[in-house]
N, C-alpha and C positions, 0 to 999 in steps of 0.2 A: 789149430788148438791159440785159445785168448792169449790175449798178452796181457797181463794183466797191472801193467804198470800205472799209478793213481794219479789222478787228474792233475794236469799242469794249473788250471782254475780249480774256482770258487766261486760262486755267487752268493754277497754277501750284502747284509745289508744293518744298524744299529737301530735298536727297540726298546722301548716298554714293551713288561707286560703284568694283565690285571692279574692278581692273585686268583685259587681257585672258587673263593665263595663269589665273586666278580663274576667271574665266567659262569657259574653253576645258572646263579643266578638267572644269568641272562638267554643261557641257557634252556631254561626248564622255558623262559618266555617263547621259546624259538621251539620246542616240543612242536606246537602242531604244525609250525610250517614246515619242517621234516616228515610229519605224514602225506600234506597236500600237498608238498611242489620234491619228491622223493631224483625226479631228478635235474635237479640244480646238481654242483660242484660245494661241496660241501666244505667247507675245510675241515679238518681235528681242530675239534679246544685246545685240543691241547697246545694248539700252533699257534694259537690265538695271540697278538702282539698289534703294538703301535712302534713302525714305522716311523726312529727320528730322519733315518739318513738312509735311501738306498744306495750301495755302492756298484753295484752291479760286477760281471765277471772279474777276478782279481787274480794274479799270479798270488799260489799258494806263497808262497817266498816273501809275500809284502806282508799280509796276515800277522804275524809276528811284532810289525814296526806298530803297528796300534796300538797292541795291548800297552805298553807302561800309560802313553800318555792317556786314554784312555781312561785308566786307575783312576790318575789321577785326578782329568776331569771328576769321575763318578765320586770319589772321595772329599772332594771342595761345593760337592753341592748338596742340598738339603732334599730330600722326598717330593715329589708336586703332591700336591692330592689330585688326584682322577675321580673321572665316573661314568659309565657307557649310560648314555643315551641317545634316545632318538634313532632313524635312522633314515637312505636315502639310499641312492642308484649314484654312481656313474654311468653313465652311457645306458644306461638300461638292462646291462651285463653284471654289471659287481655290485652286490648288497653287501652294509656296508652300516655297524652302530659307530653314534656318534662321539665326542668326548666331552665330557663335564670337568668345570672342578678348575682347578690354575692355568689357565688356559696361558694368560703372558708367562707365569713361571716353563709352563709344558714348550712354549715357543724362545724363551730363550734359554733352556735347555739342549734341542734341537737344533738352531744357529751355531752354537758355542762346538758340537758334537763335530758343525759341518766344516766349521773352520778348521780343530782339532786336526781332525782328517788331512783335510788340505795341505795342512804345514804338515804336514807328515808326506807330502809330493802325489798321493794317490788322485788322481785324477775322475772324475763322476762328475754328471748329469744331473746339475742342479734343476729339481723338479719344486716346485712350489709345495711346501707344508703345507701338507689338510689333514690335519690331527682327526684320523680313525680307524676301525677296526674294520677287516675284511672278514663276511663273514661265507661267501659260498659268491662260484659264478655258473651265472645262465648259462645254459647249450645251444652253438649255432643256431638260429630260429628265432629263439623264443622271443618274444623279447616284454612280453607281459610279466612274466613269474617276478621278477624281483622286484617291478615298483607296487605290488600284490605285498608282498613281504612288507618291505620297507612300510606301507600304509599302513600294514598294521602292531610294525612298530618305535610306531610313530611317536606314542604317549610313551615311553619305555622309560624306564627314571631309575638308574639304581646308584645301589648305597655309595657315599665316596670313601676311597681309599690307598693308603701312599705308598708311587711309585718306588716301591726300593734297591731295582736294582738296575743295573745299565745291560743290555745283553749285545753281544755280536755275535749275527746267526749267522749258518752259510746253508743252503739249500741244493738240496740235488736239481734242481729247475735241466729240462732239455736232457739228462740222463736216462731218466727214465719216461716208458710213458703211461705210467703210473702215477696213482694223487704225489703235490707239492709234499717232502718231504722237509722240517727243516729240523737243526741241532744248534743248542747254544755251542758255539766254539769254544767261548769264555763269558761269564758275567761277573760284577765288582758292584759291591754293594753303595748305595748312594749316602751322601750323604752321614758315616760313620763320625768323621771327623778324625780319620789316622788318614792320611796323606802318605801310600807305600812306599814313597821316598825313594818312587827309582827313576 
């Protein structure tokens, strides 16, 4: 009989998410590639996000410590105006959509999120912030699909939208052989001007 104890750690990141209409705009553009490249490991559209800080595996007990300071940070900030634009790849393996719009504000928000997390005593690997939305990964040995799809999306330019919420997200990576699924642990509205007073 399997022991059903909950996991002691959770893989966590902090992100922004495009609204449904922005995701649908890009999904329409991607539809031909879904047909021509069915062997790519496509991310679920509902999981599309812009990672501000990737924290890796954290003890489950650490996660509640992040909530009050992240809620305060979100309340103090205005939503940056962003857009999904263009495409590219990392190492011929990862297909992404680029981000346009108010990138200065986005970089400032990412830096403030990382500082807030560090102030909570959470140690994580600081990777350079490269704003993007991961769309798919190529299977091992496939060195051409990602570049072909990125080329087809190079001219894509979606409409602008305000990034209205800051999301604290957990994933099940490493715990199943199926696709990675993400879930919001919590999210907070940006810039509503009402500090939660925590």
